[in-house]
N, C-alpha and C positions, 0 to 999 in steps of 0.2 A: 791236068798235065797229060800229054799224049804218051803212048807206049815208047816211041822212039826217044822222046826227050827224057822220059824216066830212065830208059836204058842208058842213055848218055850220062845222066846224073849218077846212076849207080856205078857206072864205069869210072867216073871221076872219083867217087867216094872210095871205090875199091883201090884205086891207084894211091889215093891219099893214105889209106890205112896200110897199104904195103910199105909206103915211104915211112910212116910212123913206126911200123914194126922194125924196119931196118935201123931207124934212129934210136930205138930203145937201148939204154945202157945195159949190157949183159952183166950178170952177177949181182944185180940189185934185188932186194926183196920184192916179190910180186911181179917180176918180169914175165914169168910164164903165164900168170893170170892175166896180165895186160895183153900179151899176145893172143890169148884165148878170147878176150873181150873184143879186141880189134878184128879178129877173124869173123866175129858175129855181127859187126856193124853193117856190112852190105846187105846181109839177109834181113836185119832189122829194118833197114831202109826200104827194102823190097816189100816187107810186111806192112809198111805205113806207120811205123811207130813215130810219135812226135817227140818234141823236146821233153827231157826228163830232168827234174830237180829233186835230188834225194841224197842220202848218204852213200858212201861207196858200196857197202853191202846191199843197200836198197837198189842201186843200179844193176848189180849182178843178179839180184833176185828177180828183177823184171825180165832179164834175158833168160833165166832158168824157167820162169813161168811161161815164156813164149816158145820154149823148146829150142832156143838157140845155143844154150850151154847145158851140158848134162847135169852139173852140180856146182854148188858154190865152194870156192876154196875157203881157207881160213880168213877170219876178219882182218888180220894184219896183212895177209897177202892181197886181199881185195882193196884195202886202203892204200897199200903201196902201189898196186897196179893202177888205180885211178890217178894217183899222184904222178906216176911215171908217164901215163898217157897225156895228162895236162901239161907236162913239161916239154913234150915233143909235138903236140898237135893242138889245133884250135877246136877240135871236137869236144873237149872237156874244159870247163871253166870252173874254178873254185869260187864259191859264193860266200863261204864262211869256213871256219876251221874244220867243220865236219860235214859240210854240205857242198854238193857239186852239181853242175848242170851239164847234161849231155845233149848237144845240139843236133839230134838225129833228124828231126823234121826240118830244121833250117838248112841242113846240109843238102837235103833233097830238093829245096827250092832254088832254081838256077839264078834267081834275081837277088837272093839274100847276100849280105856281105860275107857270110861264112863260106858260101859256095864260091864266091869270087876269090876269096883267100885260098881255098883249097885248089882251085884251078890254077892259081898263080904259082902254087908250090909243086905242081905236078908237071913233069916233062913228058914229051911224046914217047920217050923210051919207056917211062913208067907205065904209060897206057898200053904199050905193047906187051907187057909182062903177063904172066899167067894169073888167073884168078886166085882168090884166097879160099883155101879149103883146109880145115883143121885136119891134122894128121891123125889117122885112125889106126896106124900100125901099132902093134903091141909093143910095149916097152920091154927092154931087157931087164933082167933081175938086178943088174948093177944100178941101172937108173932108178929102179924101184927102191932099192936100199938107199940110194942117194936122196930120193924124194922122201923116204921114210925118215931118214936122219934130219933132212931139212924140215920136215913137218914136226918132228920131235923137238928140234931146236926152236921152231916157231911156237910149238905148244909151250915149251918152257918159258920162252919170252912172253907168250900170251899169259901164262900163269903168273909170271913175275909182274907183268903189267896189271893183271887182275888183282894180285896182292897189293900192288901199289894203289890201284884204284880203290880196293877195299879199305886199305889204311887211310887213304885220302878221304874216302867216303865216310869212314868212321870218325876221322877228325872233323870233317865237315858236319857230320851228324851231331858230334859233341858240341861243335861250335854253334850249330843251329839250335841244339837243345839249350845251350847256355844263353844264346840270343833269344830263344823262345822264353826261357825263364826270366831273362832281363826284361824282355818286352812285356811278359805277363805282370812282373812287378811294376814296370812302368805303367801298364794298363790299370793295375789296381791303384797305384798312386794317382794316375790321371783321373780315375773314377772318384777316388776320395777327394782330389782337388776340385773335380767338377761338382761333387756333392757339396763340398765346403763353399765353393763359389755360388752354387745355387742357394745354400742357406744364407750366405752373405747377401746375395741379390734379393732374397726374400725379405731379410731384415732391412736392407736398404730401401726396398720397396715399401715396407711398412712404415719405416721412418719418414720416407719421402711423402707417403700418403698422409701420415699424421702432420708432417710439416705443411703439406699442401692444405689440409683442412684448417690448421691453425692460421696459415696465411690467408686462406679464404675468409675465415672468421674475422681476422684483423682487417682484411680489406673491406668487409661489410661494415665493421665498426668504424673504420676510417672514412668510408663513404658517408655513413650516418653523421659522423663528427663533422665531415666537410660540409654536408648539407646543413647541419645545425650552425656551423660557423658562417656559412653563406647567408642563412636566414638572420643570424645575429648581426652579421655585417650589414645586411640590408636594413635591419632595425636600427643599428647604430647610425647608418647613413641617414635614415629618415629622422632619427632623433637629432643628429647633427644639423641637418637642414632646418629642423624645427628650432633647434637651439640657436642657430645663426639668425633665423627670423626673430626668435624671442630676444636674442642679443641686441638686434636693432631696436626692438621695442624697449628692452632694458636700458639701452644707451639713451634713448629718448627720455625714458622714465628717470634715469640717473641724472640727466641734465636738468630735468624738472626738479628732482630732489635736491640737486646741488643749489639750484636757484632758491628753492624753499629753505635749504639749510643756511644759505647766505642771509636770507631774510630773517630766519630764526636766530642766526648768530648775532645779527644786528639787534634783534629783540632781546637776546640774552645779554648782550653788552649793555643795553638800556637797563635790563633787570639788574645787572651787576652794579651799574651806577646807582640804581635805586637802593640795592642792598648796601652799597657803601654809605649812601646817605642815611639808610636805616641804621647801619652800624653806629654812625656818628650820633644819630638821635637816640639810639638805645644806650650808648655810653653816657650821653647827657642825662637821659631819663634815669639810668642806674645811679649816676652821681647824685641827681636830685633826690632819688628815692633813699639813698644812703643818708643824705643830709636830713631828709624828712624823718627817717627812722631815728637818727641821733637826736633830732629835736623832739621826736615823740617820747624817746626814752627820758630825755631831760625833763620834758613836760610831765611824764609819769612820776618822776622822782619829786618834782615840785608839787605834783598833786598829792602824793603821799605825805609830803611834809606839811602841805596845807591842811590835809585831813587831821594830821596830828595836832596841828595848831588849832584847828577847829574844835578838836576834842578838848584841848586845854582852855580854849576861849570860845564858848558857845556864842556868845554874843558877837564877838568879833567875826566869827565865821558866818553868822547870819548876814552880817553886814557885807562881808565879802561875797556871800552867795547872792545877795541882792545885786551887788555889783557884777558878779559873774553872770547872773541872769540877764543883765543888760548886754553883756558882750558875747553871749552864747551863740547867737545867729552867725556872727562873723567867724567864731571858732569852728562851728559846724561846717561852714562853707570851706574853710581851710582844710579840715579833715576830709571832706568829700573830694577836694582836689587831689589830696595826697593819695586817697584810695584809687582815684581814677588813674593817676600816674602809675601806681603799683600794678593795677590790672593791665594797663597797656604794656608795661615791661614784661609781665608774665606772658601775655599773648605773643609778644615778639620772640621771647625765648622759646615758646612752644612752636612757633613757626620755623625758627632755626632748627630745632630738633626734628621737626617733620621733614624739612628739606634734607637734612643729613640722613634720615632713615630712608627717604625715597631714593637718594643717590647712593645708598649703601656705604656711608662714611661713618667710621667709628668716632663719634663726637665726644666720647668720654675723655676726661682729662684734657680737654681743649677749651681754650677761652674763646671769646666771640670772634676775635681777629683770626685765630687759627681756623675756626670753623668756616668763616667766610672765604679765606684763601683756599681751603680744601674744596669748597663748593665750586669756586671759579675754576680751579685746576681740573676738577672731575668733568665738568660740563663743557670744557673748551672744545673737545673733538668728538663728542658723543651725542648724536641727534636724539637717541631714545631717552637719554638722561635729561636732555633739554625739554622733551615732551613731559617727562615725569615732574621736572621742576616747575614747568608752566602749570601743570595740573595741580601741583601742591600749592603754588602761589594763588591759583584761582580758588582753592578751598580755604586756605588760611590767608586772609587778607591782612596785609601789614598795616598796622595802625598808623595814622598820621602823626607826625611829630607834634609835640606841644608847642 
């Protein structure tokens, strides 16, 4: 920026500060400090100070350090001064409850919005006015006492505000201490909860690990069982196929056995018919045997009577003996026939008993007809018993009827 342009900018800033001083409300706290700060703005612009963001006392301390203000007023006066300047000029903008921005550098830039706003608020008459120079005339005693009283009142207000701040700070400290204790207790509880959760997590991890191991073991066992079942299934399938194949063979064999059984049934029926005939012959033989036995008994009695008669009559007996010697061959032949019949009946009875034993029939207390019916009933549907019967019949040949 050239010297002429900078001089014009400072001239516009000086006029804007003069207008702001005129617009300040008189009788407010900090008005004199505001006038003192606005008097220092043109010189601060000339020194090249930039935009400043700080608290109200901080903005005053910058000007004191630059030698633009001899000393800082009270904190309340400085805070009130900055607030009053912000209410009448755009040179000060509030950023927060305790932070302010002084647009010193932006005011010096002729192209900035702030410089445009300042030029718009300044009239040619304001430009023609005198420059701003702080009054260096000594104050009168009355003004000093007034300033003292004002400062004493501000000091009392500051002390009251400080007491309030202290009480508020004490309350905040107590609240913060209580909050700290509560947070400490919460932290201890949180640590205990975290430790408990860690223990629970460790226990759950152990349980899950054990469950995982058990499940892994069960899985291995299940896989082995599945493999065994698969092998068993394959074996069963193989046996089933073999059984199906054997079933076909068995079916053919069963057909052959059925044909053989039919043939054997026919043979059995023939054997039954033969047994029936044998039963009739056996009954006849038994009847003949009984008759022969009765005749033999009668003959024995007659023989004893003849012996007695022979004892009484020796001579008659000799005669009869001679006669008996003549008829003895015929009598011996009859006795041989009777013995043969008795032997045949015994062999038939033995054959019937052997058949009952082979067929596991309790033949005790059964007559010949009951034994025959039991034999026929037993061998009707049992091929193995038919084989045993045929074997028995082949061993014990039934004698021919007389």
